[in-house]
Backbone bond lengths (Angstrom), bond angles and torsions (degrees), N, CA, C in turn:
res aa  C-N    CA-C-N  psi(-1)  N-CA   C-N-CA  omega(-1)  CA-C   N-CA-C  phi
1 M - - - 1.449 - - 1.528 109.35 -
2 I 1.322 114.83 152.26 1.461 122.15 -179.33 1.525 108.54 -119.92
3 L 1.317 115.90 130.94 1.458 122.21 177.88 1.524 108.21 -95.25
4 L 1.323 117.60 127.38 1.469 123.67 -179.16 1.514 108.54 -115.87
5 T 1.326 115.86 128.82 1.453 120.07 177.84 1.528 109.55 -148.80
6 T 1.326 115.30 -177.03 1.460 121.48 -175.04 1.526 110.02 -116.82
7 S 1.321 115.17 178.68 1.451 120.03 169.89 1.531 106.96 -68.35
8 R 1.312 117.14 177.63 1.470 119.46 -172.88 1.522 114.84 -67.74
9 R 1.316 118.53 -31.51 1.470 120.05 -178.06 1.525 109.45 -122.31
10 P 1.337 117.08 75.86 1.462 119.74 -176.44 1.523 112.17 -75.59
11 T 1.307 115.30 152.59 1.460 120.81 173.14 1.527 107.83 -92.38
12 R 1.296 116.63 171.67 1.461 121.56 178.23 1.534 110.72 -60.47
13 R 1.327 116.40 -38.97 1.472 121.04 -179.78 1.532 111.40 -64.91
14 I 1.330 117.62 -39.46 1.467 121.05 178.01 1.527 110.30 -66.31
15 R 1.326 117.30 -42.31 1.476 120.14 178.56 1.525 110.65 -62.53
16 T 1.332 117.55 -41.13 1.467 121.21 177.68 1.523 110.57 -64.74
17 F 1.321 117.63 -43.45 1.454 122.30 178.46 1.538 110.42 -58.02
18 C 1.328 117.32 -45.92 1.472 121.63 179.12 1.524 111.29 -64.10
19 K 1.319 116.60 -40.70 1.459 120.66 178.49 1.533 110.35 -60.93
20 E 1.330 116.44 -44.10 1.460 120.63 -179.29 1.529 111.74 -67.65
21 L 1.343 117.63 -37.71 1.468 119.59 175.08 1.527 110.38 -61.53
22 S 1.334 117.07 -42.88 1.470 120.04 -179.16 1.526 111.72 -66.78
23 Y 1.328 118.00 -29.16 1.464 120.93 176.07 1.529 111.62 -70.26
24 N 1.328 117.17 -34.25 1.462 121.82 -172.64 1.520 114.65 -88.08
25 I 1.324 117.70 -20.20 1.464 120.11 -176.18 1.525 109.19 -119.09
26 P 1.336 117.39 111.67 1.469 120.30 178.23 1.530 111.15 -62.23
27 G 1.314 116.06 146.38 1.461 120.59 178.33 1.509 114.23 86.74
28 V 1.338 117.32 8.10 1.458 121.45 178.42 1.527 108.83 -104.95
29 T 1.323 115.59 127.01 1.457 121.77 176.58 1.516 108.36 -112.20
30 R 1.328 116.37 125.50 1.460 121.87 -176.82 1.522 108.94 -98.82
31 I 1.335 116.31 135.03 1.467 120.74 175.27 1.519 109.00 -130.18
32 N 1.329 115.59 155.87 1.456 121.18 171.74 1.524 107.27 -82.44
33 R 1.311 116.87 129.71 1.456 120.72 -174.79 1.517 112.90 -76.38
34 G 1.317 117.33 -41.68 1.458 119.39 -176.82 1.510 110.65 62.86
35 K 1.337 116.40 -128.34 1.464 120.81 -178.08 1.524 112.57 -101.91
36 L 1.326 117.06 15.92 1.462 120.16 -178.15 1.529 111.64 -63.88
37 S 1.329 115.64 131.27 1.466 121.19 172.99 1.526 107.52 -80.48
38 L 1.333 116.69 178.21 1.465 119.52 176.29 1.530 110.71 -62.71
39 E 1.334 117.09 -35.86 1.465 120.29 177.31 1.532 110.02 -66.19
40 G 1.326 116.37 -39.33 1.463 120.83 176.55 1.517 112.17 -64.88
41 L 1.350 116.01 -37.68 1.469 120.40 176.21 1.522 110.78 -65.09
42 A 1.334 116.71 -39.55 1.468 120.63 177.86 1.526 110.06 -62.28
43 A 1.333 116.73 -42.32 1.467 120.58 178.71 1.529 110.81 -64.89
44 K 1.331 117.11 -41.23 1.466 121.48 177.99 1.523 110.57 -63.99
45 A 1.337 116.90 -40.44 1.468 120.85 177.83 1.526 110.48 -62.97
46 L 1.328 117.41 -42.01 1.465 120.66 176.85 1.520 110.84 -61.98
47 E 1.325 115.94 -43.20 1.468 121.59 179.77 1.532 111.18 -60.78
48 L 1.336 116.88 -39.93 1.467 121.27 -178.68 1.537 113.17 -89.66
49 K 1.342 115.60 3.22 1.475 121.71 -179.11 1.532 112.81 60.60
50 A 1.331 115.77 38.69 1.465 121.45 176.92 1.527 108.57 -92.80
51 E 1.331 116.21 139.92 1.465 120.47 179.16 1.526 111.33 -95.42
52 K 1.336 116.67 -20.13 1.461 120.94 -175.13 1.528 109.59 -135.71
53 V 1.333 114.88 155.37 1.466 121.68 178.90 1.522 108.38 -133.63
54 L 1.328 115.97 137.92 1.458 122.77 176.83 1.526 107.34 -121.74
55 I 1.331 116.67 126.72 1.467 121.17 179.36 1.521 108.72 -117.40
56 V 1.338 115.88 127.97 1.462 122.13 175.21 1.521 106.82 -100.68
57 D 1.321 115.71 118.47 1.455 122.30 -177.90 1.523 110.01 -100.77
58 R 1.322 116.87 160.12 1.468 119.81 -175.95 1.515 112.25 -100.75
59 W 1.329 113.57 153.20 1.462 122.38 173.48 1.513 106.45 -148.58
60 K 1.325 116.55 118.89 1.462 123.30 179.97 1.532 112.00 52.12
61 G 1.319 115.99 42.06 1.458 121.45 174.21 1.512 116.23 85.92
62 G 1.318 118.12 -7.44 1.461 120.58 -179.62 1.516 110.74 -125.36
63 P 1.327 116.46 177.65 1.468 119.37 176.23 1.529 109.89 -62.63
64 G 1.326 117.54 125.81 1.451 120.68 -175.87 1.507 114.65 -123.41
65 K 1.337 117.19 -24.57 1.459 119.45 -176.84 1.519 109.16 -150.69
66 I 1.329 115.69 140.28 1.464 121.60 174.89 1.518 107.39 -117.17
67 E 1.340 115.65 124.84 1.459 121.93 178.56 1.521 108.82 -112.93
68 L 1.331 115.80 133.74 1.457 122.34 179.40 1.525 108.63 -107.80
69 F 1.332 116.76 130.66 1.465 121.84 179.63 1.518 109.49 -128.00
70 K 1.333 115.39 149.32 1.460 119.76 168.12 1.518 107.04 -117.03
71 L 1.313 115.81 150.07 1.455 122.09 -178.31 1.524 108.08 -92.30
72 E 1.324 116.62 117.20 1.462 121.79 178.46 1.520 109.11 -132.26
73 N 1.330 115.81 124.13 1.469 122.03 179.21 1.531 111.73 53.42
74 G 1.328 116.90 39.16 1.454 121.26 177.86 1.514 115.21 76.30
75 K 1.347 117.78 7.56 1.467 121.22 179.81 1.517 109.52 -124.81
76 L 1.336 115.90 152.60 1.462 121.12 177.60 1.521 110.09 -86.24
77 Q 1.330 115.96 125.79 1.462 122.42 177.42 1.525 108.11 -109.89
78 L 1.328 117.12 121.27 1.456 122.25 179.70 1.525 109.73 -66.29
79 M 1.338 116.07 133.59 1.463 122.30 179.70 1.527 108.88 -111.95
80 P 1.330 117.05 144.00 1.463 118.30 174.58 1.516 110.34 -74.77
81 P 1.301 118.09 153.60 1.456 127.95 -2.17 1.522 111.23 -95.34
82 L 1.331 115.44 162.12 1.459 120.43 163.69 1.515 104.99 -79.89
83 I 1.306 117.27 130.18 1.467 121.46 -176.37 1.532 107.90 -107.68
84 Y 1.324 115.63 112.18 1.463 120.62 177.56 1.521 108.67 -96.10
85 L 1.330 115.39 130.28 1.460 121.45 -175.88 1.524 110.88 -101.73
86 R 1.316 115.38 139.62 1.457 121.76 174.08 1.531 109.25 -89.11
87 G 1.318 116.52 -31.70 1.453 120.79 178.90 1.516 110.84 -178.35
88 V 1.319 115.77 162.76 1.466 121.48 176.32 1.524 109.29 -132.36
89 K 1.310 114.93 150.22 1.459 121.72 171.99 1.517 105.90 -118.77
90 L 1.310 117.04 121.16 1.459 122.19 -173.25 1.523 112.50 -82.03
91 R 1.324 114.77 163.31 1.464 122.34 -179.18 1.527 111.11 -57.70
92 R 1.314 116.74 -41.97 1.474 119.74 -178.51 1.526 112.00 -64.51
93 E 1.342 116.73 -25.62 1.459 121.00 179.16 1.525 112.07 -77.77
94 F 1.326 117.30 -19.01 1.466 121.33 174.48 1.522 110.08 -83.81
95 G 1.337 116.61 -42.90 1.467 121.10 -179.90 1.514 113.65 67.24
96 T 1.338 118.10 25.10 1.463 120.56 -177.15 1.524 113.60 -109.33
97 M 1.331 118.34 -4.45 1.463 120.78 -178.56 1.515 109.67 -85.12
98 P 1.350 117.70 119.72 1.468 120.55 178.85 1.531 111.40 -64.01
99 K 1.312 117.03 141.03 1.472 122.53 179.05 1.525 109.56 -64.14
100 G 1.327 115.40 140.76 1.458 121.09 174.92 1.525 114.63 79.53
101 R 1.307 118.83 -3.10 1.464 121.89 -179.23 1.520 109.22 -86.97
102 R 1.312 117.16 128.43 1.466 121.95 -179.64 1.519 110.66 -108.08
103 I 1.306 115.20 146.77 1.461 121.19 176.84 1.524 107.23 -100.66
104 K 1.334 115.34 117.11 1.463 120.92 -177.93 1.513 112.45 -105.02
105 S 1.339 116.94 -18.90 1.468 119.82 179.77 1.528 109.44 -147.76
106 T 1.325 114.31 138.42 1.465 120.99 -179.01 1.521 108.91 -128.03
107 V 1.310 115.27 144.25 1.453 122.73 178.76 1.529 107.91 -129.36
108 M 1.329 116.55 156.88 1.457 119.91 175.76 1.525 108.30 -107.19
109 L 1.317 115.95 131.64 1.461 121.57 176.69 1.520 107.85 -97.62
110 A 1.331 116.66 120.72 1.466 121.55 -177.88 1.526 110.29 -62.10
111 S 1.310 115.73 142.71 1.458 121.67 -179.56 1.524 110.55 -65.31
112 P 1.346 117.82 134.83 1.464 119.76 -179.85 1.533 113.18 -72.01
113 K 1.325 117.23 -28.69 1.464 121.03 178.67 1.519 108.17 -92.89
114 F 1.324 116.77 122.73 1.457 119.63 -175.37 1.518 111.31 -75.07
115 S 1.321 114.49 128.42 1.456 123.05 174.78 1.520 106.22 -145.32
116 Q 1.332 116.83 129.64 1.469 120.86 -179.75 1.523 110.94 -56.10
117 E 1.340 116.15 -44.83 1.456 120.24 -175.84 1.532 111.23 -66.83
118 I 1.324 117.60 -41.76 1.464 120.20 179.16 1.525 110.43 -67.88
119 A 1.324 117.89 -42.26 1.466 120.82 178.60 1.526 110.54 -60.64
120 R 1.316 116.59 -41.77 1.472 121.05 178.97 1.532 110.88 -65.76
121 L 1.341 116.83 -43.31 1.462 121.27 178.15 1.527 110.65 -63.02
122 E 1.332 117.28 -42.10 1.473 120.68 178.30 1.529 110.88 -59.69
123 E 1.325 116.94 -43.59 1.469 120.68 179.51 1.524 111.47 -62.58
124 I 1.327 116.56 -44.13 1.474 121.06 -179.88 1.524 110.48 -63.80
125 L 1.337 118.03 -48.49 1.464 121.37 -179.02 1.526 111.02 -64.39
126 S 1.323 117.59 -39.22 1.455 121.69 178.16 1.527 110.59 -61.08
127 A 1.328 116.85 -46.29 1.462 120.92 179.53 1.529 111.48 -68.13
128 F 1.342 116.70 -41.86 1.466 120.30 -177.20 1.526 111.33 -65.47
129 F 1.335 117.30 -45.54 1.464 121.23 -176.46 1.529 113.43 -91.73
130 N 1.333 117.35 0.64 1.477 121.76 -179.26 1.518 111.99 55.97
131 I 1.332 115.80 46.98 1.464 119.87 176.60 1.530 108.62 -121.11
132 P 1.329 117.36 139.77 1.464 120.02 -177.32 1.534 112.08 -74.73
133 I 1.333 115.17 156.67 1.464 121.76 174.76 1.520 107.80 -104.22
134 M 1.319 116.81 127.09 1.462 122.31 175.94 1.532 108.24 -113.76
135 H 1.337 115.60 156.26 1.464 119.48 -175.84 1.520 113.78 -107.95
136 S 1.345 116.99 -3.57 1.466 119.32 175.12 1.523 108.93 -142.60
137 L 1.311 115.51 151.49 1.458 121.34 -179.88 1.527 110.82 -63.19
138 E 1.313 117.00 -31.49 1.471 121.86 178.67 1.534 111.40 -60.91
139 D 1.346 117.03 -35.37 1.471 121.63 179.65 1.533 112.18 -71.72
140 C 1.322 117.46 -13.91 1.468 122.16 -175.42 1.522 113.16 -93.18
141 K 1.315 118.03 1.55 1.469 120.37 -170.01 1.526 114.84 -65.46
142 N 1.336 119.43 -18.21 1.464 121.50 -179.71 1.524 112.77 -91.12
143 Y 1.311 117.25 9.74 1.464 121.76 -178.29 1.527 110.06 -113.97
144 D 1.342 115.51 158.91 1.471 121.20 -179.04 1.532 112.67 -85.53
145 A 1.339 116.47 -29.42 1.471 120.16 -176.72 1.516 109.32 -149.81
146 L 1.328 114.59 158.98 1.460 117.96 174.67 1.515 109.61 -131.44
147 L 1.325 113.50 146.60 1.456 122.56 174.94 1.518 105.83 -103.86
148 Q 1.326 115.88 129.25 1.456 120.17 -178.68 1.518 109.28 -127.35
149 V 1.339 115.77 131.69 1.460 122.92 176.36 1.520 106.17 -114.38
150 K 1.334 115.80 125.14 1.469 118.63 -176.31 1.520 110.01 -153.94
151 L 1.327 115.34 169.54 1.466 121.61 174.35 1.517 108.75 -93.18
152 N 1.332 117.12 136.48 1.465 119.31 174.04 1.529 109.21 -89.28
153 K 1.314 116.71 -177.52 1.466 120.84 -176.63 1.521 112.94 -64.03
154 A 1.337 116.76 -26.81 1.461 120.98 179.51 1.528 112.12 -84.48
155 G 1.342 117.09 -0.03 1.457 120.81 179.79 1.514 114.30 85.73
156 E 1.342 117.68 8.90 1.456 121.69 177.97 1.525 109.43 -84.74
157 I 1.328 115.70 151.16 1.460 120.52 174.76 1.525 108.02 -85.30
158 L 1.328 115.98 127.76 1.465 122.43 176.01 1.512 109.24 -115.21
159 A 1.318 116.32 140.16 1.457 121.81 171.10 1.522 105.60 -123.53
160 T 1.328 116.44 126.58 1.455 119.53 -175.60 1.519 111.16 -145.60
161 F 1.311 115.35 160.08 1.461 122.29 178.67 1.516 109.71 -110.39
162 R 1.334 115.72 140.94 1.466 122.57 178.24 1.522 108.13 -126.87
163 L 1.329 115.88 143.35 1.461 122.65 178.26 1.522 108.96 -86.63
164 L 1.319 116.42 135.29 1.459 121.34 178.28 1.524 109.84 -112.58
165 P 1.300 121.63 148.28 1.454 128.36 6.19 1.532 113.55 -86.38
166 E 1.340 118.61 -0.18 1.463 121.13 -176.55 1.524 113.21 -65.32
167 N 1.350 116.47 -26.84 1.459 123.55 -177.69 1.532 111.90 58.39
168 V 1.338 115.59 45.83 1.471 121.45 175.18 1.528 108.21 -111.29
169 E 1.319 115.20 143.48 1.457 119.77 -179.95 1.528 109.87 -72.83
170 I 1.341 115.19 129.20 1.462 119.60 -178.62 1.527 112.64 -114.60
171 G 1.312 117.00 -15.35 1.452 119.84 179.41 1.523 112.01 82.01
172 P 1.295 117.74 170.22 1.454 124.53 2.70 1.524 112.25 -75.15
173 R 1.336 115.47 150.00 1.462 121.98 174.70 1.524 107.23 -104.02
174 M 1.327 115.84 129.51 1.459 121.05 -179.06 1.520 109.45 -112.73
175 R 1.327 116.75 122.60 1.470 121.74 172.05 1.521 106.26 -92.84
176 I 1.323 115.90 115.36 1.457 120.78 -174.76 1.526 109.55 -90.69
177 S 1.306 115.08 124.41 1.458 121.81 179.54 1.535 109.82 -73.66
178 H 1.332 115.99 -54.91 1.459 120.79 177.08 1.527 110.03 -163.82
179 L 1.319 114.64 165.01 1.461 122.45 -179.90 1.524 108.19 -119.13
180 I 1.320 116.43 138.10 1.466 121.30 175.60 1.527 106.99 -109.63
181 W 1.328 115.86 112.08 1.468 120.76 -178.37 1.520 112.47 -91.29
182 D 1.323 117.96 -32.67 1.460 121.71 -178.82 1.531 108.78 -92.65
183 L 1.318 115.76 106.95 1.462 120.03 -175.23 1.525 112.62 -98.96
184 T 1.321 118.07 13.21 1.471 120.12 -177.77 1.528 112.53 -67.35
185 H 1.339 117.01 -25.22 1.466 119.84 -178.96 1.521 113.02 -101.75
186 E 1.350 116.68 -1.07 1.466 119.80 -179.38 1.517 110.17 -83.31
187 G 1.353 115.40 147.22 1.462 120.85 -178.72 1.457 109.81 -76.81
């Protein structure tokens, strides 16, 4: 199981973003952080039997950074990469998700354009969220949703969710500013 939470003072947009992520990825449990420190989060993860923790941090009132942690020996260990977001588009802003429809299984569709950084990010996200990577849309037909990481026309990395079998984007869509792979200098 994966524990999903926010920075200590989340905005309404960050809480909505976390809620939508928890809807789209099976095995994610969302909690309100409150005043919990990282040690408190580790204890909460142990209590809920979660092996991993995802924290969405704020920047200028919106989601700005995603940190991935694994629980080792009762402590949170930061995992690469740090994902810095340029912006997000929420599910409600798409208006394409049918009411009452639940996502029970998610798959990742490999990017058609080869990029070392995208391939590496896909592998990390697949392992972190325990979702398989498929190489064709035909292989994804037994799943409810797919996560796709790709480059847009401006050269930005986008991560987005699509509803299957309709293949319509439901959000949230994340525009990734940059990825930090070397965490030796991070606090």
